C-alpha positions as CSV (number, residue, x, y, z in Angstrom):
1,X,56.7,79.6,47.2
2,X,57.9,76.1,46.8
3,X,60.7,76.6,49.3
4,X,58.1,78.0,51.9
5,X,55.8,75.1,51.2
6,X,58.5,72.5,51.9
7,X,59.5,74.3,55.1
8,X,56.0,74.3,56.5
9,X,55.5,70.7,55.6
10,X,58.7,69.8,57.5
11,X,57.5,71.6,60.6
12,X,54.2,69.8,60.5
13,X,55.9,66.4,60.1
14,X,58.1,67.2,63.1
15,X,55.2,68.3,65.4
16,X,52.8,65.5,64.4
17,X,54.4,62.7,66.5
18,X,54.5,64.9,69.6
19,X,50.8,65.8,69.2
20,X,49.9,62.2,68.8
21,X,51.8,61.3,72.0
22,X,50.2,64.1,73.9
23,X,46.7,62.9,72.8
24,X,47.5,59.4,73.7
25,X,48.7,60.4,77.2
26,X,45.8,62.7,77.9
27,X,44.4,61.8,81.4
28,X,40.8,60.7,81.6
29,X,38.8,58.5,84.1
30,X,37.2,55.2,83.1
31,X,35.2,55.5,86.3
32,X,35.0,57.7,89.4
33,X,33.1,56.7,92.5
34,X,32.6,59.5,95.0
35,X,31.8,58.4,98.6
36,X,30.2,61.1,100.7
37,X,30.2,60.1,104.4
38,X,29.0,62.9,106.8
39,X,30.0,62.7,110.4
40,X,31.7,59.4,109.9
41,X,34.6,59.7,112.4
42,X,34.9,63.5,112.9
43,X,32.3,65.8,114.3
44,X,30.6,68.1,111.8
45,X,32.9,67.1,108.9
46,X,32.3,65.1,105.8
47,X,34.7,62.4,104.7
48,X,34.9,62.4,100.9
49,X,36.6,59.5,99.1
50,X,37.5,59.4,95.4
51,X,37.9,55.9,93.9
52,X,39.4,56.5,90.5
53,X,40.1,54.1,87.7
54,X,42.1,55.6,84.9
55,X,41.1,55.0,81.3
56,X,43.0,52.3,79.4
57,X,44.4,54.9,77.0
58,X,46.3,56.7,79.9
59,X,50.0,56.0,79.7
60,X,51.6,55.3,83.1
61,X,53.2,56.9,85.0
62,X,50.7,59.8,84.6
63,X,50.8,63.2,86.4
64,X,47.4,64.1,87.9
65,X,46.2,67.3,89.6
66,X,42.9,67.3,91.5
67,X,41.1,70.1,93.2
68,X,39.8,69.8,96.7
69,X,38.1,72.5,98.8
70,X,40.8,74.7,100.3
71,X,39.0,74.6,103.7
72,X,39.7,70.8,103.8
73,X,43.5,71.6,104.0
74,X,45.7,68.7,103.0
75,X,44.3,65.3,101.8
76,X,43.8,62.6,104.4
77,X,45.2,60.0,102.1
78,X,46.5,59.6,98.5
79,X,47.0,55.9,97.6
80,X,47.1,53.3,94.8
81,X,45.3,50.0,94.6
82,X,47.2,46.9,93.6
83,X,44.8,44.0,93.6
84,X,43.2,44.1,97.0
85,X,46.0,46.0,98.6
86,X,45.8,49.8,99.1
87,X,49.2,51.5,99.6
88,X,50.3,55.1,99.9
89,X,51.4,56.8,96.7
90,X,55.1,55.9,96.2
91,X,56.1,59.5,95.4
92,X,53.7,61.1,97.8
93,X,51.8,64.2,96.7
94,X,52.3,67.9,96.7
95,X,50.1,70.9,97.3
96,X,50.6,72.9,94.2
97,X,49.0,76.2,95.2
98,X,45.4,77.3,95.0
99,X,42.8,77.9,92.4
100,X,40.0,80.1,93.8
101,X,38.3,78.1,96.6
102,X,40.3,75.0,95.8
103,X,43.6,73.6,96.8
104,X,45.6,71.8,94.0
105,X,46.8,68.3,94.9
106,X,49.4,66.9,92.5
107,X,50.8,63.4,92.3
108,X,52.1,60.8,89.9
109,X,50.1,57.7,89.4
110,X,51.9,54.5,88.6
111,X,48.9,52.2,88.8
112,X,45.4,52.7,87.1
113,X,43.4,52.5,90.4
114,X,43.8,55.5,92.8
115,X,42.1,56.5,96.0
116,X,42.1,60.1,97.4
117,X,40.4,61.0,100.8
118,X,39.8,64.4,102.5
119,X,37.6,65.8,105.2
120,X,35.3,68.7,104.2
121,X,34.2,70.9,107.1
122,X,31.5,72.7,105.0
123,X,28.6,70.9,106.7
124,X,26.0,73.5,107.6
125,X,23.3,73.4,110.3
126,X,19.9,75.0,110.6
127,X,18.4,73.7,113.8
128,X,18.4,69.9,113.5
129,X,18.7,69.9,109.7
130,X,22.1,69.5,108.3
131,X,23.1,70.2,104.7
132,X,26.1,69.4,102.6
133,X,26.8,70.3,98.9
134,X,29.3,68.2,97.1
135,X,30.8,69.5,93.8
136,X,32.9,67.6,91.3
137,X,34.8,70.5,89.7
138,X,35.3,68.7,86.4
139,X,39.1,68.3,86.6
140,X,39.0,65.4,84.0
141,X,36.5,63.7,81.7
142,X,34.8,60.8,83.4
143,X,33.1,58.0,81.5
144,X,31.1,56.7,84.5
145,X,30.5,58.9,87.6
146,X,28.8,57.5,90.7
147,X,28.1,59.5,93.8
148,X,27.3,57.4,97.0
149,X,26.0,59.1,100.2
150,X,26.2,57.3,103.5
151,X,23.3,58.2,105.8
152,X,24.3,58.6,109.5
153,X,22.6,55.9,111.6
154,X,20.6,58.4,113.7
155,X,19.7,60.7,110.7
156,X,16.2,60.9,109.2
157,X,14.4,62.9,106.6
158,X,17.0,62.5,103.9
159,X,16.6,64.8,100.9
160,X,18.8,64.8,97.7
161,X,18.9,67.3,94.9
162,X,18.9,66.3,92.1
163,X,16.5,63.6,93.3
164,X,17.4,60.8,90.8
165,X,19.0,57.8,92.6
166,X,18.1,55.0,94.9
167,X,18.3,54.3,98.7
168,X,19.8,50.9,99.5
169,X,21.0,49.1,102.6
170,X,24.7,48.1,102.6
171,X,26.3,45.0,104.1
172,X,27.2,47.1,107.2
173,X,23.5,47.8,107.9
174,X,23.8,51.5,106.9
175,X,21.6,53.2,104.3
176,X,23.3,54.5,101.1
177,X,21.8,56.8,98.5
178,X,23.5,56.0,95.1
179,X,23.3,58.6,92.4
180,X,24.4,57.2,89.0
181,X,25.5,60.3,87.0
182,X,27.1,58.7,84.0
183,X,29.4,60.4,81.6
184,X,30.7,63.9,82.5
185,X,33.0,65.9,80.2
186,X,36.1,67.7,81.4
187,X,35.7,71.2,82.8
188,X,32.0,70.5,83.5
189,X,31.2,70.8,87.2
190,X,28.5,68.7,88.8
191,X,26.7,69.5,92.1
192,X,24.6,67.4,94.4
193,X,23.0,68.6,97.6
194,X,22.3,66.3,100.6
195,X,20.1,67.3,103.6
196,X,19.0,65.3,106.6
197,X,17.7,65.8,110.2
198,X,19.9,64.8,113.2
199,X,19.6,66.1,116.8
200,X,22.9,64.8,118.1
201,X,26.7,64.7,117.2
202,X,27.0,60.9,117.3
203,X,29.6,59.6,114.9
204,X,29.0,56.7,112.5
205,X,32.4,55.2,113.4
206,X,33.7,56.8,116.6
207,X,37.5,56.2,117.0
208,X,37.9,58.3,120.1
209,X,38.7,56.6,123.5
210,X,35.6,55.9,125.6
211,X,36.1,55.7,129.3
212,X,34.8,52.5,130.8
213,X,32.1,53.0,133.4
214,X,30.5,50.4,135.8
215,X,27.1,49.0,134.9
216,X,25.8,50.1,138.3
217,X,27.0,52.3,141.1
218,X,28.9,50.6,143.9
219,X,26.8,50.7,147.1
220,X,26.7,48.9,150.5
221,X,24.4,46.3,148.9
222,X,26.7,45.5,145.9
223,X,27.4,41.8,145.9
224,X,31.0,40.9,147.0
225,X,31.6,44.2,148.7
226,X,32.6,44.0,152.5
227,X,31.7,46.8,154.8
228,X,33.4,47.8,158.1
229,X,30.5,46.5,160.2
230,X,30.9,43.1,158.5
231,X,34.7,43.0,158.9
232,X,34.9,44.4,162.5
233,X,33.6,41.3,164.4
234,X,36.2,39.1,162.6
235,X,38.9,41.6,163.6
236,X,37.8,41.7,167.2
237,X,37.5,37.9,167.4
238,X,41.0,37.4,166.0
239,X,42.4,40.0,168.5
240,X,40.7,38.2,171.4
241,X,42.2,34.8,170.4
242,X,45.6,36.4,170.2
243,X,45.3,37.8,173.7
244,X,44.1,34.5,175.2
245,X,47.0,32.6,173.6
246,X,49.5,35.2,174.9
247,X,48.0,35.0,178.4
248,X,48.3,31.3,178.5
249,X,51.9,31.4,177.4
250,X,52.7,34.1,180.0
251,X,51.0,32.1,182.8
252,X,52.9,28.9,182.0
253,X,56.3,30.7,182.1
254,X,55.7,33.3,184.9
255,X,53.3,31.3,187.2
256,X,56.1,29.4,189.1
257,X,57.4,30.7,192.5
258,X,61.0,31.8,193.0
259,X,61.5,28.8,195.4
260,X,60.4,26.4,192.6
261,X,62.9,28.1,190.2
262,X,65.7,27.9,192.8
263,X,64.9,24.3,193.7
264,X,64.9,23.4,190.1
265,X,68.2,25.1,189.6
266,X,69.7,23.5,192.7
267,X,68.5,20.2,191.7
268,X,69.9,20.5,188.3
269,X,73.3,21.8,189.6
270,X,73.5,18.9,192.1
271,X,72.7,16.4,189.4
272,X,75.3,18.0,187.2
273,X,78.2,18.0,189.8
274,X,80.2,14.7,190.0
275,X,80.3,12.7,193.2
276,X,83.2,13.7,195.5
277,X,85.1,11.7,198.2
278,X,84.7,13.0,201.9
279,X,88.0,13.2,204.0
280,X,88.5,13.6,207.8
281,X,91.6,14.4,209.9
282,X,92.9,11.3,211.8
283,X,94.2,13.5,214.6
284,X,91.4,15.8,215.5
285,X,88.6,14.4,213.4
286,X,87.7,17.6,211.6
287,X,86.3,17.3,208.1
288,X,88.8,18.3,205.4
289,X,88.0,19.9,202.1
290,X,88.8,18.2,198.8
291,X,92.3,18.8,197.8
292,X,93.6,19.7,201.4
293,X,97.0,18.2,202.3
294,X,97.1,19.4,205.9
295,X,94.2,19.7,208.4
296,X,92.8,23.2,208.6
297,X,92.2,22.8,212.4
298,X,95.3,21.2,213.9
299,X,97.8,21.3,211.0
300,X,98.4,17.5,211.0
301,X,99.3,16.1,207.6
302,X,96.3,14.2,206.2
303,X,96.8,10.6,205.3
304,X,94.7,10.7,202.2
């Protein structure tokens, strides 16, 4: 009996430190703020944002697994907060299968402040009334749980179940319904239902490209717009001036007679020729041409 007692005591002493480490590294949330923003930047979808602050007792790095609705698909973002800077999780995240109607999102946190975002398409419509049920599945114990609902700008008739909470106006001019839940133990789901009336699909923060349209239609009376009837007189006037100038130029060049042209040419040629000496034959008196040595009439040798 003594030998068995000593063996059991040794096993307990070996397992005790490991149990203490496991208890020390058990994940819990100091605070969890859940932002529920319906029709924020995607039609008929709800943007859900988890702002998590881990408890001071959590040893980092810590592996965390969250459940999000399987219909949401993959998360839109998984990031860590360092001061005022939000950066994507260094090691990324992994989809670790499914648990009923939920997808398992697994990641390793290296900082105590975490942000997870996803789009939930489970926004139902009944006429103009739209309803969304948010559920915290109770993945971890939360010391302070706050659910904040952003009311779309064109929505009215907001109803919340459970009804505890307050409606306030944020710095962005939008109305928010803040539901302070408080402490929630692990494995304890919490549901809250939001319902409102909205007769359009306008988004709170549209990010789609919007085609630019003129303030008013362009007509014949639009200031600064020239019509053909206004431009035609100027075109005809310019064409007339061009024709007149061309006619004057043609007249000045082609208006002279052939005799005038010939006289001008003869005059110029006479002026251009140098003066030549006139020679006569001393025998018969006939005029000789320049360069002649003998008279072309009588054959007498010219003196000059």
